[in-house]
C-alpha positions in Angstrom: -1.3 0.0 20.5 -4.7 1.6 19.8 -4.9 4.9 18.0 -7.4 7.7 18.1 -9.5 7.7 15.0 -9.7 11.5 14.9 -6.1 12.6 15.1 -4.2 9.3 15.0 -2.6 9.8 18.4 -2.0 6.8 20.6 -4.7 6.4 23.2 -2.0 5.7 25.8 -0.8 9.4 25.4 -3.7 10.7 27.6 -2.1 13.1 30.0 -5.0 13.7 32.3 -8.8 13.9 32.4 -10.8 17.1 32.7 -14.2 16.8 34.3 -17.4 18.1 32.5 -20.7 18.4 34.3 -23.6 17.5 31.9 -26.1 20.2 31.3 -29.8 20.0 30.3 -30.0 19.3 26.6 -26.4 17.9 26.3 -25.9 14.9 24.1 -22.7 12.8 24.1 -21.6 13.3 20.5 -21.8 17.1 21.0 -19.7 17.0 24.1 -17.2 14.9 22.3 -17.2 17.4 19.4 -16.9 20.4 21.8 -13.8 18.9 23.4 -12.3 17.4 20.2 -12.3 13.9 21.5 -13.3 10.6 19.9 -16.9 9.6 20.9 -16.0 5.9 21.4 -13.1 6.9 23.7 -15.4 9.2 25.7 -17.9 6.3 26.1 -15.1 3.9 27.1 -13.3 6.2 29.6 -16.6 6.9 31.3 -17.7 3.3 31.3 -21.1 4.2 29.8 -23.4 1.3 29.3 -25.9 3.3 27.4 -24.3 6.4 25.8 -27.8 7.7 24.9 -28.5 8.1 28.6 -26.6 11.0 30.2 -28.2 13.1 32.9 -27.9 16.7 33.9 -25.4 17.0 36.8 -23.6 13.8 35.7 -19.8 14.3 35.6 -17.9 13.0 32.6 -14.2 12.5 32.3 -12.8 14.2 29.2 -9.4 12.8 28.1 -6.7 15.4 27.4 -4.1 14.2 24.9 -0.5 15.1 24.6 
């Protein structure tokens, strides 16, 4: 089982996903920090090939843990 590096919770305990619409000036690590989620998990759940390229208006899934 894989565990979240931030809080040690199992990644399988994701209850749902919120949706966040990227705004001008957003960067992925700040979005992860804002929602208290692991950056690597955010990249994976959104299937981002280039995490440095997010665009205003793009919708990102934000995992909500138990």
